[in-house]
Structure formats: structure tokens, C-alpha cells
C-alpha positions in Angstrom: 17.5 -29.6 -22.6 17.4 -32.4 -20.0 15.2 -32.5 -16.9 18.1 -31.5 -14.6 18.9 -28.4 -16.7 15.2 -27.5 -16.8 15.0 -27.7 -13.0 18.1 -25.7 -12.6 16.8 -22.9 -14.9 13.5 -22.9 -13.1 15.3 -22.5 -9.7 17.5 -19.7 -11.1 14.5 -17.8 -12.5 13.0 -17.6 -9.0 16.1 -15.4 -8.0 17.0 -11.9 -8.9 18.5 -12.0 -12.4 21.9 -10.7 -11.5 22.2 -13.0 -8.5 21.2 -16.0 -10.6 23.7 -15.1 -13.2 26.5 -14.8 -10.6 25.5 -18.3 -9.2 25.7 -19.7 -12.8 29.2 -18.3 -13.3 30.4 -19.7 -9.9 28.9 -23.1 -10.7 30.8 -23.2 -14.0 34.0 -22.0 -12.5 33.7 -24.7 -9.8 33.2 -27.5 -12.2 29.6 -28.2 -11.1 28.1 -27.9 -14.6 28.2 -30.9 -17.0 29.9 -29.7 -20.2 29.2 -31.4 -23.6 32.6 -30.6 -25.2 33.0 -29.0 -28.6 30.5 -29.7 -31.3 32.2 -30.0 -34.7 32.2 -31.6 -38.1 33.7 -31.0 -41.6 30.4 -29.1 -42.4 30.7 -26.9 -39.3 34.4 -26.1 -39.3 34.8 -22.4 -40.0 37.6 -20.0 -40.8 37.0 -16.5 -39.4 39.6 -13.7 -39.7 42.4 -16.3 -39.6 41.0 -18.2 -36.7 40.0 -21.9 -37.0 36.6 -22.5 -35.4 35.3 -26.0 -34.8 31.8 -24.6 -35.4 30.4 -21.1 -36.1 28.4 -20.7 -32.8 30.1 -18.5 -30.4 29.4 -17.0 -26.9 29.0 -13.2 -26.9 30.7 -10.9 -24.5 28.9 -10.0 -21.2 28.2 -13.6 -20.0 31.5 -13.9 -18.3 32.6 -10.4 -17.7 35.6 -11.2 -15.6 36.9 -14.4 -17.2 36.0 -16.3 -14.1 34.7 -19.3 -16.1 36.5 -18.9 -19.4 38.1 -22.3 -19.3 34.9 -24.3 -18.8 33.1 -22.1 -21.3 35.6 -23.2 -24.0 34.4 -26.8 -23.4 30.6 -25.9 -23.4 29.9 -26.6 -27.1 30.8 -23.1 -28.4 33.1 -22.7 -31.4 34.6 -19.6 -29.9 34.2 -17.6 -26.7 34.3 -13.9 -25.9 34.7 -12.6 -22.4 34.6 -9.1 -20.9 34.1 -6.2 -21.4 37.3 -5.2 -19.6 38.2 -1.6 -18.8 41.7 -0.4 -17.8 40.7 0.1 -14.1 38.1 -1.8 -12.1 34.6 -0.2 -11.9 31.4 -1.1 -10.2 29.1 -0.2 -13.1 25.6 1.3 -12.7 23.5 0.9 -9.6 21.3 -2.2 -9.1 18.8 -3.4 -10.2 20.4 -3.4 -13.7 19.3 -6.7 -15.3 15.7 -7.6 -16.2 14.2 -10.7 -17.7 11.4 -10.0 -20.2 10.1 -13.5 -20.1 7.0 -12.8 -22.2 9.2 -11.4 -25.0 12.1 -13.9 -24.5 14.3 -10.8 -24.1 16.6 -9.2 -21.6 17.3 -5.6 -20.7 20.6 -4.7 -19.0 22.2 -1.4 -17.9 25.4 -2.8 -16.3 27.7 -0.1 -17.4 30.9 -2.1 -17.9 31.1 -3.5 -14.4 34.3 -5.5 -14.2 37.5 -6.2 -12.2 39.8 -4.3 -14.5 42.3 -5.3 -17.1 45.1 -6.5 -14.8 42.9 -9.0 -12.9 41.2 -10.3 -16.1 44.6 -10.7 -17.8 45.9 -12.7 -14.8 42.9 -15.1 -15.1 43.2 -15.5 -18.9 46.9 -16.2 -18.6 45.9 -19.4 -16.7 43.2 -20.6 -19.1 43.7 -23.9 -21.0 41.5 -22.8 -24.0 40.0 -25.5 -26.2 38.6 -23.1 -28.8 39.5 -19.5 -29.7 39.0 -17.1 -26.8 38.6 -13.4 -27.1 38.3 -10.2 -25.0 35.8 -7.4 -25.4 37.6 -4.0 -24.9 35.8 -1.3 -23.0 36.5 2.2 -21.6 36.2 3.5 -18.0 33.2 5.7 -17.4 35.3 8.5 -15.9 38.3 8.2 -18.3 39.8 11.4 -19.6 40.6 9.6 -22.9 38.2 6.8 -23.6 39.7 6.1 -27.1 43.0 5.4 -25.5 41.4 3.0 -23.0 40.8 0.4 -25.7 44.4 0.3 -26.6 45.4 0.1 -22.9 43.2 -3.0 -22.3 44.4 -4.6 -25.6 48.1 -4.2 -24.5 47.4 -5.8 -21.1 45.2 -8.7 -22.2 46.1 -9.2 -25.9 49.0 -11.6 -25.1 46.5 -14.0 -23.5 43.7 -14.2 -26.1 43.1 -15.1 -29.7 41.1 -12.0 -30.7 39.9 -8.7 -29.3 36.7 -6.7 -29.9 36.4 -3.0 -29.8 33.1 -2.2 -28.1 31.9 1.3 -28.8 28.3 0.2 -29.0 27.2 -0.4 -25.4 24.3 2.0 -24.6 25.0 1.9 -20.9 28.1 4.1 -20.7 27.2 7.7 -21.3 28.3 9.1 -24.7 30.2 5.8 -25.5 28.2 5.4 -28.8 29.5 8.8 -29.8 32.8 7.0 -30.7 30.9 5.4 -33.6 31.1 8.7 -35.5 33.4 8.5 -38.5 36.2 10.7 -37.4 36.3 9.5 -33.8 36.0 5.9 -34.8 38.8 6.2 -37.4 41.2 7.7 -34.8 40.2 5.1 -32.1 40.7 2.1 -34.5 44.0 3.5 -35.7 45.3 3.5 -32.2 44.0 0.0 -31.5 45.4 -1.5 -34.7 48.8 0.1 -33.8 48.7 -1.6 -30.4 47.7 -4.9 -31.9 50.6 -4.8 -34.4 53.0 -4.1 -31.5 52.0 -7.3 -29.7 54.5 -10.2 -29.8 51.7 -12.3 -31.3 49.3 -9.9 -33.3 45.7 -11.1 -33.1 42.6 -10.3 -35.1 40.6 -7.2 -34.0 36.9 -7.0 -34.4 34.5 -4.1 -34.1 31.1 -4.4 -32.4 28.4 -1.9 -33.5 25.0 -0.8 -32.4 21.7 -1.8 -34.2 20.4 1.7 -34.0 22.7 3.4 -36.6 21.1 5.2 -39.5 22.0 4.2 -43.0 24.6 7.0 -43.5 26.1 6.2 -40.0 26.4 2.5 -40.9 28.1 3.3 -44.2 30.6 5.5 -42.3 31.3 2.7 -39.8 31.9 0.2 -42.6 34.2 2.6 -44.4 36.2 3.4 -41.2 36.5 -0.3 -40.3 37.8 -1.3 -43.7 40.2 1.6 -43.9 41.6 0.9 -40.5 42.1 -2.8 -41.3 39.6 -4.2 -38.8 39.4 -8.0 -39.3 35.6 -8.5 -38.7 32.5 -6.6 -37.6 30.1 -7.9 -34.9 26.5 -6.9 -35.7 25.0 -6.1 -33.3 25.0 -5.0 -29.7 21.8 -4.3 -27.8 19.1 -1.8 -28.9 17.4 1.2 -27.3 14.3 0.4 -29.2 11.2 -1.0 -27.4 8.9 -1.9 -30.2 6.1 -4.4 -29.5 7.1 -5.6 -26.0 4.7 -7.2 -23.6 6.8 -7.4 -20.5 6.2 -5.2 -17.4 9.9 -4.4 -17.6 9.7 -3.0 -21.1 10.2 0.6 -20.0 13.4 -0.1 -18.1 16.4 1.9 -19.2 19.3 0.0 -20.9 20.0 -2.2 -23.9 17.4 -4.7 -25.1 18.6 -8.1 -26.3 17.1 -11.5 -27.1 14.3 -12.4 -29.5 13.0 -8.8 -30.0 16.3 -7.8 -31.4 16.5 -10.5 -34.1 14.9 -8.7 -37.1 16.6 -5.4 -36.4 20.0 -6.8 -36.0 19.7 -9.1 -39.0 18.8 -6.1 -41.2 21.9 -4.3 -40.0 23.9 -7.4 -40.7 22.6 -7.7 -44.3 23.2 -4.0 -45.0 26.8 -4.4 -43.7 27.3 -7.4 -45.9 26.2 -5.3 -48.9 28.3 -2.3 -47.9 31.5 -4.4 -47.5 30.7 -6.5 -50.6 31.6 -9.6 -48.6 35.2 -8.4 -48.2 35.0 -8.3 -44.4 33.8 -11.2 -42.2 30.7 -10.5 -40.2 29.5 -12.0 -36.9 25.8 -12.1 -36.4 24.4 -11.5 -32.9 20.9 -10.7 -31.7 18.0 -13.0 -30.9 19.5 -16.3 -31.9 17.8 -19.2 -30.1 17.6 -22.0 -32.6 19.7 -23.5 -35.5 17.3 -21.9 -37.9 17.9 -18.5 -36.4 21.7 -19.1 -36.8 21.1 -20.2 -40.4 19.2 -17.0 -41.2 22.0 -14.9 -39.8 24.5 -16.8 -42.0 22.3 -16.5 -45.1 22.1 -12.7 -44.4 25.9 -12.4 -44.4 27.4 -13.8 -41.2 30.4 -16.1 -41.2 29.7 -16.9 -37.6 27.2 -16.1 -34.8 27.1 -15.4 -31.1 24.6 -16.2 -28.4 23.9 -14.8 -25.0 20.3 -13.9 -24.0 18.8 -17.2 -25.2 20.9 -19.0 -22.7 18.8 -17.4 -20.0 15.8 -19.2 -21.2 17.2 -22.4 -22.8 20.3 -23.2 -20.8 24.0 -23.5 -21.5 23.6 -26.6 -23.5 21.9 -24.5 -26.2 25.2 -23.9 -28.0 25.9 -27.5 -28.6 22.2 -28.1 -29.6 22.3 -25.3 -32.2 25.6 -26.6 -33.6 24.3 -30.1 -33.9 21.0 -29.0 -35.4 22.8 -26.7 -37.9 25.0 -29.6 -38.9 21.9 -31.8 -39.5 20.4 -29.0 -41.7 23.6 -28.7 -43.7 23.7 -32.5 -44.2 20.0 -32.5 -45.2 20.5 -29.8 -47.8 23.7 -31.3 -49.2 25.8 -28.3 -48.1 29.5 -29.1 -48.1 30.4 -26.4 -45.6 28.6 -23.7 -43.7 30.7 -21.1 -45.5 28.8 -21.9 -48.7 25.7 -20.3 -47.1 27.2 -17.0 -46.2 25.2 -14.1 -47.7 23.2 -16.3 -50.0 19.8 -14.7 -49.0 21.1 -11.3 -48.0 18.6 -9.5 -50.2 15.7 -10.8 -48.1 16.8 -8.4 -45.3 17.6 -5.4 -47.4 
């Protein structure tokens, strides 16, 4: 991180977190942020559910909820980018304040509640994006929907033609009872509808499933079975947690989902268990607490074919993606690894 980026982060951290985030998105969209371009090499090039990624370091959903800076983000060093979550109709989300930095813990708590401009507005923006790497949409449901399961298919039908993959997000803790859709019967029905909608697209795309880190072992087994039966192309492990173990920040008791460094161990254990449950037959994407190339490498060794960042960008800047990709490439070269795919799941048992 250079001195200009350090100064910029310091200035943003003097502002309310949500206001600072909005300013960062506007700066990106306006072309005011220097972008490093895509980091890649033969060692980093990755295949994920039929997608060709220049590197396995992606951007998680939530950073650019409304696809306002999707084009610039595909040039920011990431191997793939996910925007959203989008819901069928616009909604304001939960009351402010709803975003909290836990600086002492290198974590973040949010309770946004799927605030977004709605599927039609987001689809219009994505239709204009010149994407340099695979770009995906996170599918959500309206808080007041009479049929939340159907909402996911509605958003996919609207936005699917303009993206390279879509993620079913039933794991956000900030929409009441949304996580109930992770139950086996409800999830199977929801996924069946989403896959049918995907198959009806003129250009069918991979569909991923994003799960919570707070599932019990039987619940996790049910999710894995439902995903594989439905034909889901990959699972993202994991979303934010409701746990609050060992936090030092004064914001630790705030309601919402906790992400960042405190989530690393919990999410990596879920990732490893999923890898064992699916026997390596389903690609996994590791999310939760990644701030360094070594963190990314540990996720990959636990079973991830790719990883995603978000909260660490709050503390280390947007250039973090390219730094992690370059450092991971150096690690692979040092260890004589031909391609990052050769590491997937090699130390899964450490986390079981």
C-alpha cells in the first residue's frame, strides 16, 4: 500500500463507515482511483465452474451493491467480481447506523438488510459494463415479499443475461427469517426454481450458493446434499457470522453479521467440512477473514478453488487484491507448484 492509499484510508476512517464506503464507490465510478489491472500468471490461472479466472482472488458481494463501479472493479486486480445483492424491487434496508468498524479486531459488523436499487436498475447498469474478468450478481429477496424463494428466480431472470455467474444468498443474517431458507426442504425447492430459470436463459450461467458459517454439522450436510442434487455449480463458504467470540471492540455487541479477521477460523472449518462432504466434486469458494496471501493459501489448502475478499479492503485498501495475487504467485513459484489448483484441499484435515 503506497503513501497516497494510506492517506486516503486514514481520511476515510475519520468518517462514518457507510458514508466513507459511499465516497469510495463514487471515486471508483468516477475514475479517480488508480487501478493496477488484472494480476495473472500461468500459476494463478484458474478454472471455476466453467469460468476462466486470471487469478483465484475475487471480490465478494456487498462492496458494490448497486453495480455502480462494476467496470472499474474488474480492472482492480481481482480475478472475478461479484456485485449485489439485488432484490426484485428497490428497498432501503435497515435503519442507520448499520455499518461498524471493529478496528481492534480487524473486523466489520453490518446489518444493511439488502439495501439496493432493485433488479431493473442494476440490470441496466450491468448491461453497459465492459467487463475484463468474470462478473457475477448476488441474488436476494425483498424483506416484505410474499414469496421470497421466487424472488431469487425473478432477479436471475432480469440480471442473468448481463453477468457470468449468479449467487443464491440465503445466508445473510440481516433479513428476518432469510436463513430459514437454508433448511433442506425449503432450500431444495428454492434451488430447483433458480436452476430452472438459469436453464431458460439464452446463455445459461453457473449458479453458486452462499451459506452461513453458523450451521450445525447436520444442517451443513443437508445443504451440501441439496446443492449437489439441485446441480449447483459451486458453494461460497461463508457469509457473515452471528457469533461474537473474543472481540475487543466497543462495537462488539452491535446486531448484524460479523466479518473480517474474527471470521477466519470459523469459516475455514466450514469450508473444510464442505470439502469433505462433497468429496471434492463441487468447487468451493472460500470467504471470511482473508487479508494476506497466506490466508488465501490456507483457504485453498482447506478446499477452496478460489477466494473472495471484502472486509480486509476496509483496512488495507483496494490494492490488496493485486498484492495478494502477486504474493500468492510468488509462494507458488517458491514451492515449485505448477498451478494453484494443485493445492486445493491438500491440508483439509487440519481444519476438520
